[in-house]
TORPAVO-204185 format. One record per residue (C-alpha): z, x, y. Coordinates in nm, 2 decimals, padded with zeros to 4 digits. Each point is the difference from the previous one (the first is absolute). Layout:
<pts>
Z; X; Y $
...
</pts>
This chain:
<pts>
00.00; 00.00; 00.00 $
-00.10; 00.15; 00.34 $
00.30; 00.09; 00.22 $
00.07; -00.20; 00.32 $
-00.10; 00.30; 00.21 $
-00.33; 00.02; -00.18 $
-00.07; -00.37; 00.03 $
00.08; 00.01; 00.37 $
-00.23; 00.28; 00.07 $
-00.29; -00.17; -00.19 $
00.06; -00.31; 00.21 $
-00.03; 00.21; 00.32 $
-00.33; 00.13; -00.11 $
-00.13; -00.34; -00.11 $
00.11; -00.17; 00.32 $
-00.16; 00.28; 00.21 $
-00.32; -00.03; -00.19 $
-00.02; -00.38; 00.05 $
00.09; 00.04; 00.37 $
-00.30; 00.22; 00.05 $
-00.23; -00.30; 00.03 $
-00.35; 00.04; 00.16 $
00.02; 00.01; 00.38 $
-00.18; 00.13; 00.30 $
00.19; 00.33; -00.04 $
-00.23; 00.31; -00.02 $
-00.05; 00.17; -00.34 $
00.22; 00.30; -00.08 $
-00.13; 00.34; 00.09 $
-00.16; 00.18; -00.29 $
00.21; 00.29; -00.14 $
-00.19; 00.31; -00.09 $
00.15; 00.23; -00.27 $
-00.11; 00.32; -00.18 $
00.17; -00.07; -00.33 $
-00.32; 00.10; -00.19 $
-00.08; 00.30; 00.22 $
-00.24; -00.21; 00.22 $
00.05; -00.26; 00.26 $
00.02; -00.35; -00.14 $
00.15; -00.33; 00.10 $
00.35; -00.04; -00.15 $
-00.11; -00.33; -00.16 $
-00.29; 00.18; -00.18 $
00.21; 00.25; -00.19 $
00.13; -00.08; -00.35 $
00.33; 00.19; 00.05 $
00.34; -00.13; 00.11 $
00.01; 00.14; 00.36 $
00.23; -00.07; 00.29 $
-00.15; 00.13; 00.33 $
00.14; 00.00; 00.35 $
-00.17; 00.09; 00.33 $
00.16; 00.23; 00.25 $
00.07; -00.30; 00.23 $
00.17; -00.19; -00.28 $
00.21; 00.31; -00.08 $
00.13; 00.00; 00.35 $
00.07; -00.37; 00.02 $
00.20; 00.01; -00.32 $
00.21; 00.29; 00.12 $
-00.12; 00.25; -00.26 $
00.06; 00.34; 00.15 $
00.02; 00.23; -00.30 $
-00.15; 00.03; -00.35 $
00.30; -00.17; -00.18 $
00.01; -00.30; 00.24 $
-00.32; -00.11; -00.17 $
00.20; -00.11; -00.31 $
00.16; -00.29; 00.18 $
-00.34; -00.19; 00.04 $
-00.18; 00.11; -00.31 $
00.05; -00.20; -00.32 $
00.11; 00.21; -00.30 $
00.05; 00.32; 00.21 $
00.35; 00.16; 00.01 $
00.14; 00.34; 00.08 $
00.32; 00.21; -00.07 $
00.16; 00.29; 00.19 $
00.19; 00.20; -00.26 $
00.05; 00.28; 00.26 $
00.08; -00.22; 00.30 $
-00.21; -00.15; 00.28 $
-00.28; 00.22; 00.12 $
-00.01; 00.23; -00.30 $
-00.15; -00.05; -00.34 $
-00.17; -00.34; -00.03 $
-00.09; -00.17; -00.33 $
-00.24; -00.30; 00.02 $
00.01; -00.27; -00.28 $
-00.29; -00.24; -00.05 $
00.03; -00.28; -00.25 $
00.31; 00.18; -00.14 $
-00.19; 00.33; -00.05 $
00.16; 00.30; 00.16 $
00.21; 00.31; -00.06 $
00.35; 00.03; 00.13 $
00.03; 00.38; 00.00 $
00.07; 00.20; 00.32 $
-00.13; 00.35; -00.11 $
-00.26; 00.16; 00.22 $
-00.21; 00.09; -00.32 $
-00.07; -00.36; -00.09 $
-00.26; -00.25; 00.14 $
00.00; -00.38; 00.03 $
-00.20; -00.22; -00.24 $
-00.08; -00.21; 00.31 $
-00.22; 00.24; 00.18 $
00.00; 00.04; 00.38 $
-00.32; 00.08; 00.18 $
-00.05; 00.06; 00.38 $
-00.35; 00.00; 00.13 $
-00.14; 00.04; -00.36 $
00.22; 00.30; -00.08 $
00.26; -00.02; -00.27 $
00.36; 00.09; 00.10 $
00.19; 00.12; -00.31 $
00.33; 00.13; 00.15 $
00.26; -00.28; -00.01 $
00.19; 00.18; 00.29 $
-00.30; -00.07; 00.23 $
-00.04; -00.37; -00.07 $
00.24; -00.14; 00.26 $
-00.21; 00.02; 00.32 $
-00.07; -00.19; 00.32 $
-00.28; -00.25; 00.02 $
-00.18; 00.04; 00.34 $
-00.36; -00.06; 00.11 $
-00.09; -00.16; -00.33 $
-00.32; -00.17; -00.09 $
00.14; -00.17; -00.30 $
00.20; 00.04; -00.32 $
-00.12; -00.10; -00.35 $
00.23; -00.05; -00.30 $
-00.19; 00.00; -00.33 $
00.19; -00.13; -00.30 $
-00.06; 00.11; -00.36 $
-00.14; 00.33; -00.14 $
-00.27; 00.15; 00.23 $
-00.08; 00.29; -00.23 $
-00.38; -00.02; 00.03 $
-00.06; 00.04; 00.37 $
00.33; 00.15; 00.11 $
00.12; 00.17; -00.31 $
00.32; 00.19; 00.05 $
00.32; -00.18; -00.09 $
-00.10; -00.35; 00.07 $
00.14; -00.19; -00.30 $
00.18; -00.23; 00.24 $
-00.26; -00.01; 00.27 $
-00.03; 00.16; 00.34 $
00.07; -00.03; 00.37 $
-00.27; 00.11; 00.24 $
00.09; 00.06; 00.36 $
-00.31; 00.01; 00.22 $
00.02; 00.12; 00.36 $
-00.23; -00.09; 00.29 $
-00.30; 00.23; 00.04 $
-00.16; 00.15; 00.31 $
-00.20; -00.24; 00.20 $
-00.34; 00.01; 00.19 $
00.16; -00.12; 00.32 $
00.33; 00.08; 00.17 $
00.31; -00.18; -00.11 $
00.37; 00.07; 00.02 $
00.34; -00.16; -00.04 $
00.36; 00.08; 00.04 $
00.32; -00.19; -00.06 $
00.37; 00.06; 00.03 $
00.28; -00.17; -00.20 $
00.37; 00.01; 00.07 $
00.26; -00.17; -00.22 $
00.33; 00.00; -00.19 $
00.17; 00.33; -00.08 $
-00.17; 00.18; 00.28 $
-00.35; -00.06; -00.14 $
-00.27; 00.17; 00.21 $
-00.36; -00.01; -00.14 $
-00.34; 00.09; 00.14 $
-00.34; -00.06; -00.16 $
-00.33; 00.08; 00.16 $
-00.36; 00.11; -00.05 $
-00.30; 00.11; 00.20 $
-00.35; -00.02; -00.15 $
-00.36; 00.04; 00.12 $
-00.31; 00.22; 00.01 $
00.01; 00.37; 00.11 $
-00.26; 00.00; 00.28 $
-00.10; 00.37; -00.04 $
-00.11; -00.03; -00.36 $
-00.23; -00.28; -00.10 $
00.12; -00.18; -00.31 $
00.36; 00.13; 00.02 $
00.29; -00.23; 00.04 $
00.37; 00.04; -00.03 $
00.33; -00.20; -00.05 $
00.35; 00.13; 00.07 $
00.29; -00.21; -00.12 $
00.37; 00.06; 00.06 $
00.33; -00.16; -00.11 $
00.36; 00.09; 00.09 $
00.29; -00.20; -00.15 $
00.37; 00.06; 00.07 $
00.32; -00.20; -00.07 $
00.37; 00.08; -00.05 $
00.18; -00.05; -00.32 $
00.09; -00.35; -00.10 $
00.27; 00.10; -00.25 $
00.32; 00.08; 00.17 $
00.16; 00.32; -00.13 $
00.38; -00.01; 00.02 $
00.01; 00.36; -00.12 $
-00.07; 00.32; 00.20 $
-00.38; -00.01; -00.02 $
-00.27; -00.20; 00.20 $
-00.08; -00.36; -00.06 $
-00.25; -00.04; -00.28 $
-00.36; -00.13; -00.04 $
-00.14; 00.12; 00.32 $
-00.36; 00.10; 00.06 $
-00.19; 00.25; 00.21 $
-00.36; -00.01; -00.10 $
-00.33; 00.11; 00.15 $
-00.35; -00.03; -00.14 $
-00.35; 00.08; 00.13 $
-00.36; -00.04; -00.12 $
-00.32; 00.15; 00.14 $
-00.33; -00.12; -00.13 $
-00.34; 00.15; 00.09 $
-00.32; -00.18; -00.11 $
-00.34; 00.16; 00.04 $
-00.30; -00.22; -00.07 $
-00.27; 00.27; -00.01 $
-00.27; -00.23; -00.10 $
-00.03; -00.36; -00.11 $
00.03; 00.12; -00.36 $
00.28; 00.26; 00.02 $
00.35; -00.02; 00.15 $
00.31; 00.21; -00.03 $
00.36; -00.11; 00.06 $
00.29; 00.25; 00.04 $
00.35; -00.13; -00.02 $
00.29; 00.22; 00.10 $
00.35; -00.16; -00.02 $
00.36; 00.09; -00.01 $
00.35; -00.15; 00.01 $
00.36; 00.11; 00.04 $
00.31; -00.19; -00.07 $
00.36; 00.11; 00.05 $
00.26; -00.26; -00.09 $
00.36; -00.03; -00.10 $
-00.02; -00.20; -00.32 $
00.16; -00.07; -00.34 $
00.26; -00.24; 00.13 $
00.11; -00.11; -00.35 $
00.27; -00.26; -00.02 $
00.27; 00.10; -00.26 $
00.07; -00.26; -00.27 $
00.27; 00.09; -00.26 $
-00.12; -00.07; -00.35 $
00.09; 00.02; -00.37 $
-00.20; -00.02; -00.33 $
00.03; -00.31; -00.23 $
-00.18; -00.10; -00.32 $
-00.22; -00.23; 00.21 $
-00.09; 00.28; 00.25 $
00.15; 00.17; 00.30 $
00.18; -00.24; 00.24 $
00.20; 00.00; 00.32 $
00.36; 00.12; -00.04 $
00.26; -00.26; 00.10 $
00.22; 00.11; 00.29 $
00.31; -00.04; -00.21 $
-00.11; 00.19; -00.31 $
00.08; 00.37; -00.03 $
-00.28; 00.07; -00.26 $
-00.05; 00.37; 00.08 $
00.37; 00.08; 00.04 $
-00.03; 00.11; 00.36 $
00.11; -00.32; 00.19 $
-00.07; -00.38; -00.02 $
-00.37; -00.07; 00.07 $
-00.09; 00.37; 00.05 $
-00.27; 00.22; -00.15 $
00.06; 00.32; -00.19 $
00.09; 00.19; 00.32 $
00.25; -00.26; 00.12 $
-00.21; -00.16; 00.27 $
-00.08; -00.36; 00.07 $
-00.20; -00.15; 00.29 $
00.21; -00.29; 00.13 $
-00.18; -00.11; 00.32 $
-00.25; -00.24; -00.17 $
-00.25; 00.08; 00.27 $
-00.35; 00.12; -00.13 $
-00.07; 00.16; 00.34 $
00.32; 00.22; 00.01 $
00.09; 00.30; -00.21 $
00.21; 00.32; -00.01 $
-00.23; 00.29; -00.03 $
00.09; 00.37; 00.01 $
-00.35; 00.14; 00.01 $
-00.29; -00.04; 00.24 $
-00.26; -00.18; -00.21 $
-00.33; 00.15; 00.09 $
-00.36; -00.05; -00.09 $
-00.27; 00.21; 00.16 $
-00.36; -00.08; -00.11 $
-00.29; 00.18; 00.15 $
-00.35; -00.07; -00.12 $
-00.35; 00.08; 00.12 $
-00.35; -00.02; -00.13 $
-00.36; 00.05; 00.06 $
-00.30; -00.19; -00.15 $
-00.37; 00.01; 00.05 $
-00.23; -00.29; -00.10 $
-00.37; 00.06; -00.01 $
-00.25; -00.28; -00.06 $
-00.37; 00.02; -00.07 $
-00.22; -00.31; -00.01 $
-00.33; 00.02; -00.19 $
-00.26; -00.26; -00.08 $
00.14; -00.10; -00.34 $
00.35; 00.14; -00.01 $
00.29; 00.12; 00.21 $
00.22; 00.31; -00.05 $
00.36; 00.04; 00.12 $
00.21; 00.31; -00.02 $
00.37; 00.00; 00.09 $
00.19; 00.33; 00.01 $
00.37; 00.00; 00.09 $
00.31; 00.21; 00.02 $
00.36; -00.15; 00.02 $
00.33; 00.18; 00.04 $
00.35; -00.16; -00.01 $
00.33; 00.18; 00.06 $
00.32; -00.19; -00.07 $
00.36; 00.09; 00.04 $
00.26; -00.25; -00.10 $
00.38; 00.03; 00.03 $
00.24; -00.28; -00.08 $
00.37; -00.09; -00.05 $
-00.05; -00.11; -00.36 $
00.36; -00.11; -00.07 $
00.01; -00.20; 00.33 $
00.36; 00.10; 00.06 $
00.17; 00.20; 00.28 $
00.04; 00.29; -00.24 $
-00.26; 00.28; -00.08 $
-00.03; -00.07; -00.37 $
-00.36; -00.04; -00.13 $
-00.23; 00.19; 00.24 $
-00.37; 00.01; -00.09 $
-00.30; 00.13; 00.20 $
-00.36; -00.07; -00.09 $
-00.28; 00.21; 00.14 $
-00.36; -00.03; -00.10 $
-00.34; 00.12; 00.12 $
-00.32; -00.16; -00.13 $
-00.35; 00.13; 00.06 $
-00.29; -00.22; -00.11 $
-00.38; 00.04; 00.00 $
-00.24; -00.27; -00.09 $
-00.38; -00.02; -00.02 $
-00.20; -00.32; -00.06 $
-00.37; -00.02; -00.03 $
-00.17; -00.33; -00.06 $
-00.35; -00.14; 00.00 $
-00.09; -00.37; 00.01 $
-00.30; -00.22; 00.03 $
-00.12; -00.35; -00.07 $
-00.30; -00.22; -00.10 $
-00.06; -00.37; 00.02 $
00.22; -00.06; -00.31 $
00.21; 00.31; -00.02 $
00.26; 00.21; 00.18 $
00.10; 00.34; -00.14 $
00.23; 00.28; 00.08 $
00.08; 00.34; -00.16 $
00.21; 00.29; 00.10 $
00.22; 00.30; -00.06 $
00.36; 00.05; 00.10 $
00.22; 00.31; 00.01 $
00.38; 00.02; 00.06 $
00.22; 00.30; 00.03 $
00.37; 00.00; 00.09 $
00.27; 00.26; 00.02 $
00.37; -00.12; 00.03 $
00.25; 00.27; 00.09 $
00.35; -00.14; 00.00 $
00.36; 00.12; 00.04 $
00.29; -00.23; -00.08 $
00.37; 00.10; 00.06 $
00.30; -00.18; -00.14 $
00.35; 00.12; 00.13 $
00.29; -00.12; -00.21 $
00.23; 00.29; 00.08 $
00.25; -00.22; 00.18 $
00.05; -00.18; -00.34 $
00.05; 00.34; -00.17 $
-00.34; -00.02; -00.17 $
-00.35; 00.16; 00.04 $
-00.24; 00.07; 00.28 $
-00.34; -00.06; -00.14 $
-00.31; 00.17; 00.15 $
-00.31; -00.16; -00.15 $
-00.35; 00.13; 00.08 $
-00.33; -00.11; -00.14 $
-00.37; 00.03; 00.05 $
-00.24; -00.26; -00.13 $
-00.38; 00.05; 00.01 $
-00.24; -00.28; -00.08 $
-00.38; 00.03; -00.03 $
-00.20; -00.31; -00.08 $
-00.37; -00.10; 00.01 $
-00.18; -00.32; -00.10 $
-00.34; -00.16; 00.00 $
-00.05; -00.37; 00.05 $
-00.26; -00.27; 00.02 $
-00.01; -00.37; 00.09 $
-00.28; -00.26; -00.05 $
-00.03; -00.35; 00.13 $
-00.29; -00.20; -00.15 $
-00.10; -00.36; 00.10 $
-00.08; -00.17; -00.33 $
-00.09; -00.32; 00.19 $
00.05; -00.11; 00.36 $
00.34; -00.13; -00.11 $
00.12; 00.26; -00.25 $
00.07; 00.37; 00.06 $
00.11; 00.26; -00.26 $
00.20; 00.30; 00.12 $
00.08; 00.30; -00.21 $
00.15; 00.34; 00.08 $
00.14; 00.31; -00.17 $
00.18; 00.31; 00.10 $
00.06; 00.32; -00.21 $
00.28; 00.23; 00.12 $
00.12; 00.34; -00.11 $
00.33; 00.13; 00.14 $
00.22; 00.31; -00.04 $
00.36; 00.01; 00.12 $
00.24; 00.29; -00.02 $
00.37; 00.02; 00.08 $
00.21; 00.31; 00.06 $
00.37; -00.10; 00.04 $
00.33; 00.18; 00.03 $
00.35; -00.13; 00.07 $
00.28; 00.26; 00.06 $
00.37; -00.05; 00.05 $
00.11; 00.21; 00.30 $
00.38; -00.02; -00.05 $
00.02; 00.21; -00.32 $
00.15; -00.29; -00.20 $
-00.28; -00.01; -00.25 $
00.01; 00.37; -00.04 $
00.37; -00.03; -00.08 $
-00.05; -00.28; -00.25 $
-00.27; 00.20; -00.16 $
00.22; 00.31; -00.03 $
00.27; -00.19; -00.17 $
-00.24; -00.17; -00.24 $
00.02; -00.35; 00.13 $
-00.37; -00.03; 00.08 $
-00.25; 00.22; -00.19 $
-00.31; 00.18; 00.13 $
-00.32; -00.16; -00.11 $
-00.37; 00.06; 00.07 $
00.03; -00.26; 00.29 $
00.33; 00.17; 00.11 $
-00.09; 00.37; -00.03 $
00.26; 00.12; 00.25 $
00.37; -00.09; 00.04 $
-00.04; -00.16; 00.35 $
-00.30; -00.21; -00.11 $
00.04; -00.38; -00.03 $
-00.36; -00.05; -00.11 $
-00.32; 00.20; -00.01 $
-00.32; -00.19; -00.07 $
-00.30; 00.23; 00.02 $
-00.29; 00.10; -00.22 $
00.20; 00.31; -00.11 $
00.32; -00.21; -00.10 $
-00.15; -00.32; -00.14 $
-00.37; 00.08; -00.07 $
-00.25; -00.28; 00.01 $
00.26; -00.26; 00.10 $
-00.04; 00.13; 00.36 $
-00.36; -00.10; 00.02 $
-00.19; -00.33; -00.02 $
-00.37; 00.02; -00.09 $
-00.12; -00.36; -00.01 $
-00.32; -00.20; 00.00 $
-00.02; -00.38; 00.05 $
-00.24; -00.29; 00.06 $
00.05; -00.28; 00.24 $
-00.23; -00.28; 00.09 $
-00.08; -00.36; 00.05 $
-00.22; -00.29; -00.11 $
-00.02; -00.32; 00.21 $
-00.20; -00.32; 00.01 $
-00.04; -00.18; 00.33 $
-00.12; -00.36; 00.02 $
-00.10; -00.15; 00.33 $
-00.06; -00.37; -00.05 $
-00.02; -00.05; 00.38 $
-00.02; 00.20; 00.31 $
00.37; -00.06; 00.08 $
00.14; 00.06; -00.35 $
00.03; 00.31; -00.22 $
00.15; 00.00; -00.35 $
00.06; 00.33; -00.17 $
00.14; 00.14; -00.33 $
00.06; 00.36; -00.07 $
00.14; 00.26; -00.24 $
00.12; 00.33; 00.14 $
00.14; 00.31; -00.15 $
00.22; 00.22; 00.23 $
00.16; 00.34; -00.07 $
00.28; 00.18; 00.19 $
00.02; 00.37; -00.06 $
00.27; 00.17; -00.20 $
00.28; 00.20; 00.16 $
00.33; 00.19; -00.02 $
00.36; -00.09; 00.06 $
00.15; 00.23; 00.27 $
00.32; -00.04; 00.21 $
00.32; 00.17; -00.12 $
-00.09; 00.08; -00.37 $
00.29; 00.13; -00.21 $
-00.03; 00.13; -00.35 $
00.38; 00.05; -00.05 $
00.06; -00.38; -00.06 $
00.28; 00.01; 00.27 $
-00.18; -00.18; 00.28 $
-00.30; -00.12; -00.19 $
-00.15; -00.03; -00.34 $
-00.33; 00.18; 00.06 $
-00.20; 00.17; -00.28 $
-00.34; 00.15; 00.05 $
-00.16; -00.30; -00.18 $
00.14; -00.25; 00.25 $
-00.16; 00.17; 00.30 $
-00.37; -00.09; -00.04 $
-00.09; -00.37; 00.00 $
-00.34; -00.14; -00.10 $
-00.26; -00.18; 00.20 $
00.02; -00.38; 00.01 $
-00.28; -00.24; -00.09 $
-00.03; -00.36; 00.13 $
-00.24; -00.26; -00.14 $
-00.04; -00.28; 00.25 $
-00.15; -00.34; -00.05 $
-00.05; -00.20; 00.32 $
-00.18; -00.32; 00.12 $
-00.01; -00.15; 00.34 $
-00.17; -00.21; 00.26 $
-00.09; 00.05; 00.36 $
-00.09; -00.32; 00.20 $
-00.08; -00.09; 00.35 $
00.08; -00.37; 00.09 $
-00.03; -00.26; 00.27 $
-00.29; 00.14; 00.19 $
00.13; 00.36; -00.01 $
00.34; -00.08; 00.15 $
00.19; 00.08; -00.32 $
-00.01; 00.27; -00.26 $
00.19; -00.04; -00.33 $
00.00; 00.28; -00.25 $
00.19; 00.02; -00.33 $
00.02; 00.24; -00.29 $
00.17; 00.02; -00.33 $
00.05; 00.31; -00.21 $
00.14; 00.15; -00.32 $
00.09; 00.37; -00.04 $
00.04; 00.18; -00.33 $
00.18; 00.33; 00.08 $
-00.01; 00.30; -00.24 $
00.24; 00.29; 00.07 $
00.12; -00.16; 00.33 $
00.17; 00.27; 00.21 $
00.35; -00.12; 00.09 $
00.31; 00.16; 00.15 $
00.36; 00.02; -00.08 $
00.29; 00.20; 00.16 $
00.25; 00.19; -00.21 $
00.30; 00.13; 00.19 $
-00.18; 00.25; 00.23 $
-00.34; 00.00; -00.16 $
-00.31; -00.22; 00.03 $
-00.19; -00.06; -00.32 $
-00.35; -00.15; -00.03 $
-00.10; -00.11; -00.35 $
-00.28; -00.20; -00.16 $
00.03; -00.34; -00.16 $
-00.21; -00.31; -00.02 $
00.00; -00.30; 00.23 $
-00.15; -00.34; 00.06 $
-00.07; -00.17; 00.33 $
-00.15; -00.33; 00.09 $
-00.02; -00.21; 00.31 $
-00.20; -00.15; 00.28 $
-00.06; 00.01; 00.38 $
-00.10; -00.27; 00.24 $
-00.11; 00.06; 00.36 $
-00.09; -00.27; 00.25 $
-00.13; 00.06; 00.36 $
-00.08; -00.30; 00.21 $
-00.07; -00.11; 00.36 $
00.02; -00.37; -00.04 $
00.03; -00.09; 00.37 $
-00.09; 00.15; 00.33 $
00.24; 00.28; 00.08 $
00.18; 00.00; -00.34 $
-00.03; 00.26; -00.27 $
00.20; 00.02; -00.33 $
00.03; 00.26; -00.27 $
00.18; -00.04; -00.33 $
00.04; 00.23; -00.30 $
00.17; -00.06; -00.33 $
00.04; 00.25; -00.29 $
00.14; -00.10; -00.34 $
00.09; 00.28; -00.24 $
00.15; 00.07; -00.34 $
00.03; 00.37; -00.07 $
00.17; 00.14; -00.30 $
00.05; 00.36; -00.12 $
00.06; 00.04; -00.37 $
00.25; 00.21; -00.19 $
00.22; 00.13; 00.29 $
00.30; 00.19; -00.15 $
00.35; -00.12; 00.08 $
00.17; 00.30; 00.17 $
00.33; -00.08; -00.18 $
-00.12; -00.08; -00.35 $
-00.36; 00.11; -00.03 $
-00.10; -00.36; -00.10 $
-00.37; -00.08; 00.10 $
-00.04; -00.30; 00.22 $
-00.27; -00.17; 00.20 $
00.07; 00.01; 00.38 $
-00.15; -00.15; 00.31 $
-00.21; 00.26; 00.18 $
00.12; 00.15; 00.33 $
-00.10; -00.18; 00.33 $
-00.16; -00.28; -00.19 $
00.15; -00.33; 00.13 $
-00.11; -00.32; -00.18 $
-00.10; -00.16; 00.33 $
-00.09; 00.13; 00.35 $
-00.13; -00.22; 00.28 $
-00.12; 00.09; 00.35 $
-00.12; -00.22; 00.28 $
-00.12; 00.02; 00.36 $
-00.06; -00.27; 00.25 $
-00.18; 00.07; 00.33 $
-00.05; -00.23; 00.30 $
-00.19; 00.09; 00.32 $
-00.05; -00.19; 00.32 $
-00.12; 00.06; 00.36 $
00.27; 00.12; 00.24 $
-00.01; 00.16; 00.34 $
-00.37; 00.04; -00.02 $
00.03; 00.20; -00.32 $
00.10; -00.08; -00.36 $
00.35; -00.03; -00.15 $
00.05; 00.04; -00.37 $
00.31; -00.06; -00.21 $
00.01; 00.16; -00.34 $
00.27; -00.06; -00.27 $
00.00; 00.18; -00.33 $
00.23; -00.02; -00.30 $
00.05; 00.17; -00.33 $
00.19; -00.13; -00.31 $
00.08; 00.23; -00.29 $
00.15; -00.11; -00.32 $
00.25; 00.20; -00.21 $
-00.10; 00.36; -00.07 $
00.14; 00.31; -00.16 $
-00.01; 00.36; 00.13 $
00.08; 00.16; -00.34 $
-00.18; -00.04; -00.33 $
00.34; -00.05; -00.17 $
00.04; -00.33; 00.20 $
00.36; 00.08; 00.06 $
00.17; -00.28; 00.21 $
00.07; 00.24; 00.28 $
-00.38; 00.08; 00.03 $
-00.09; -00.36; 00.06 $
-00.10; -00.16; 00.34 $
00.05; -00.38; -00.05 $
-00.27; -00.10; 00.24 $
-00.04; -00.06; 00.37 $
-00.21; -00.14; 00.28 $
-00.09; 00.19; 00.32 $
-00.17; -00.16; 00.30 $
-00.16; 00.16; 00.31 $
-00.13; -00.15; 00.32 $
-00.23; 00.13; 00.28 $
-00.12; -00.15; 00.33 $
-00.30; 00.17; 00.17 $
-00.18; -00.08; 00.32 $
-00.35; 00.14; 00.07 $
-00.15; 00.01; 00.35 $
-00.33; -00.19; 00.09 $
-00.19; 00.33; -00.02 $
00.17; 00.09; -00.33 $
00.09; 00.34; 00.15 $
00.38; -00.06; 00.04 $
00.22; -00.13; -00.27 $
00.38; -00.03; -00.03 $
00.21; -00.11; -00.30 $
00.36; -00.06; -00.10 $
00.11; 00.00; -00.37 $
00.30; -00.05; -00.23 $
-00.01; 00.15; -00.35 $
00.24; -00.12; -00.26 $
00.10; -00.30; 00.22 $
00.29; -00.12; -00.22 $
00.13; 00.36; -00.03 $
-00.03; -00.03; -00.38 $
00.19; 00.26; -00.20 $
-00.20; 00.11; -00.30 $
-00.02; 00.30; -00.23 $
-00.32; 00.21; 00.03 $
00.11; 00.25; -00.27 $
00.29; 00.11; -00.22 $
00.06; 00.32; -00.19 $
00.25; 00.01; -00.28 $
00.26; 00.28; -00.02 $
00.24; -00.19; -00.22 $
00.06; 00.33; -00.19 $
00.20; 00.08; 00.32 $
00.12; -00.35; 00.05 $
-00.22; -00.12; 00.28 $
-00.33; -00.15; 00.09 $
-00.22; 00.08; 00.30 $
-00.12; -00.30; 00.19 $
-00.27; -00.01; 00.27 $
-00.05; -00.31; 00.22 $
-00.30; -00.13; 00.19 $
-00.01; 00.02; 00.37 $
00.23; -00.24; 00.20 $
-00.13; -00.23; 00.28 $
-00.23; 00.19; 00.23 $
-00.10; -00.13; 00.35 $
-00.26; 00.16; 00.23 $
-00.29; -00.04; 00.24 $
-00.34; 00.15; 00.04 $
-00.23; 00.05; 00.30 $
-00.35; 00.13; -00.03 $
-00.34; 00.04; 00.16 $
-00.35; 00.05; -00.14 $
-00.31; 00.12; 00.16 $
-00.34; -00.10; -00.13 $
</pts>
């Protein structure tokens, strides 16, 4: 029997669809996407896609990459290293919850056609955007790398043939000061050359009050810039150079401290009157309990810091010939990340980690495409090279334990060839098929050393023996080709692809059915590996994990109704996962392992402008995502668990009304997001559960008669809803880390555009 929440949401969609009756309202503007590496109408693409224009992004208050999740059905994210650091996207329940710099998301992120592999560089500002596209389901044929879950493509505005510019300033709660701006146009001295410069600066104070000696937490000081030069040498050849960089320095990691204990049914909150750990009633192993019951207050002894610097350079060359086009995209990306946090979330210096990682990435894509009356075809070559150089420190000396110094270098080299063919069997039926072959080599060289001499002492007295992966007394773990042989290398080949049948019974209706195979590459567990079995249970065999394979079955419809004033799109899917990569945490050590999983669900999206001045947008995602054979940490029993960040129901909505005022136009926009119960840990411990919440935002904007001036006021999280955005379980030490979403945020924007 469907739940009351589910029935209510279905009624909302149904009523909204009926309300969109034919009227004199103009048809919706056509949305152009590049989901299949060429420009097409959104309604002509047999893929579940959500796309937003730059103007929609602004009106919905989406200012950074993770804000997108609030208005995109089926898209979630987690922040295991705190706001502004490592970002893990989840789409239809598919994602990876790890926070090591060496790993990549199964929901790939692209910016201006360039893959961004480093998770530390995925929290970035959105400014001067053309549009954002979210593609659900495996996209292995055309995009290839690590797209089992799908991908997010952020597309910036390009240089223009005529001068245009804009600039806006936002002030708001917690000392918010933000500036976005861009200048674009031709370079008069050189015929065919045009440029665009885009800038963004965002600052705000911490919104988590620190009652300890350090600063308030969750502040931001970020700057980003982008320079694009486009040279149209002839009508058949153009070159686009994209230089970009960003810098973010924030005080983050404001974990709330929750005292916990283990039970046969999972880890739970420790009652205030129970002295489970023998330190004091309601306290953790260290004798601490947070008693203020305020998610935006804490006692922190350390300045939580995240500094992320990234920059990149890409060159896109395009040749147009009589019968085919050629595109070459060469790119270099670099991300440097430094993360420090107060892990124990107490006023005492107890668990003190520092994470530093440098990622260098080179990609090269070459593709050739063409078409005939009945056929569109595309083929290509893709190369990916990445080097991750990381240093992780863990200071436990104030507890009388070790000081770990872990260093690793991971090198990845991958190449693939791919092809895609669309053939019109009849005017109504189109068959689409694609295939990608990939070869990849990945090597890891890892060492973890105890700097205190404790392990050397324990080795000398015979408590912990020397082994090939502990060749020296100070070693905690050594994982290299010399110590473990071929375990330190992955040498893999794989096939991904798709076959799809599209049926277009009418101009305003598309019905599609598809089978896709997606593959995410294999990898290695890093972090604080320990072969002594004191702080972890690592053996060489547990360090590598295999690639994952997803077989996806999907069917959907895309329809345009009521004279073009309404679009209703729906899709249903079933995923059969083999060797699904999932994550568990053991004391001080993250562990990724392979298991099987099964996912099925559906999405519904409705966009309508039923009456003059009114616009509505609704999205609904239904999901059932189960991972098989997850071991119980206490007993080893294998159980099925709900996958991480996979709520059964999510719903988002937007209502917009505009009317003439003061010679210009006033527009009121209200958005809301509902998320059902979700877990942040594959064990589904009660303390890792968010029970569900609703967050609403509102914006009021006036645009001048000339459309040059605009001014807006906004309120985000109107009801000041308190909801968990992430948890991290340290019940081995008697506590759970909790992170909360942002509180109510009020602000205003003034801007001017030149055209």
